[in-house]
C-alpha positions in Angstrom: 0.0 0.0 0.0 2.9 2.4 0.7 4.4 2.1 -2.7 1.1 2.8 -4.5 0.5 5.8 -2.3 3.9 7.2 -3.1 3.3 6.7 -6.8 0.0 8.5 -6.5 1.5 11.4 -4.6 4.4 11.7 -7.1 1.9 11.7 -10.0 -0.3 14.3 -8.3 2.7 16.6 -7.6 4.0 16.1 -11.1 0.6 17.0 -12.6 0.3 20.0 -10.3 3.8 21.2 -11.4 2.9 20.9 -15.1 -0.5 22.7 -14.6 1.3 25.4 -12.6 3.9 25.9 -15.3 1.1 26.0 -18.0 -0.9 28.5 -15.9 2.2 30.8 -15.5 2.8 30.6 -19.2 -0.7 31.7 -20.1 -0.7 34.5 -17.4 2.6 35.8 -18.7 1.3 35.7 -22.3 -1.9 37.6 -21.2 0.2 40.1 -19.3 2.4 40.8 -22.4 -0.6 41.3 -24.6 -2.3 43.6 -22.2 0.9 45.6 -21.8 1.4 45.9 -25.5 -2.3 47.0 -26.0 -2.0 49.7 -23.3 1.3 50.9 -24.7 -0.2 51.2 -28.2 -3.2 53.2 -26.8 -0.9 55.6 -24.9 1.3 56.1 -28.0 -1.8 57.0 -30.0 -3.0 59.3 -27.3 0.3 61.1 -27.1 0.4 61.5 -30.9 -3.1 63.0 -30.8 -2.1 65.4 -28.0 1.0 66.4 -29.9 -1.1 67.2 -32.9 -3.6 69.3 -30.9 -0.8 71.2 -29.1 0.9 71.9 -32.4 -2.3 73.3 -33.9 -2.9 75.5 -30.9 0.6 76.8 -31.0 0.2 77.6 -34.7 -3.1 79.4 -34.0 -1.3 81.4 -31.2 1.5 82.4 -33.7 -1.0 83.4 -36.3 -3.0 85.6 -33.9 0.2 87.2 -32.6 1.2 88.2 -36.2 -2.2 89.9 -36.9 -2.1 93.6 -36.4 -4.5 94.7 -33.6 -7.2 96.9 -35.0 -8.2 100.0 -33.0 -5.0 100.0 -31.0 -3.7 103.0 -32.9 
């Protein structure tokens, strides 16, 4: 009985180790995909903000170049 019990424990722990390794692999893969997606969204957001800031700066320069009417 002792031998069969040891074999069952060994099989159980081997299976648990394999399942744990598989779980860690899938979690790592999911983490990498989520990180990549978030990074891409932030890059797009920064590009959008840069475009908006550039257009506002251009408007400010254009308004600064216009002569002020009625100031004479």
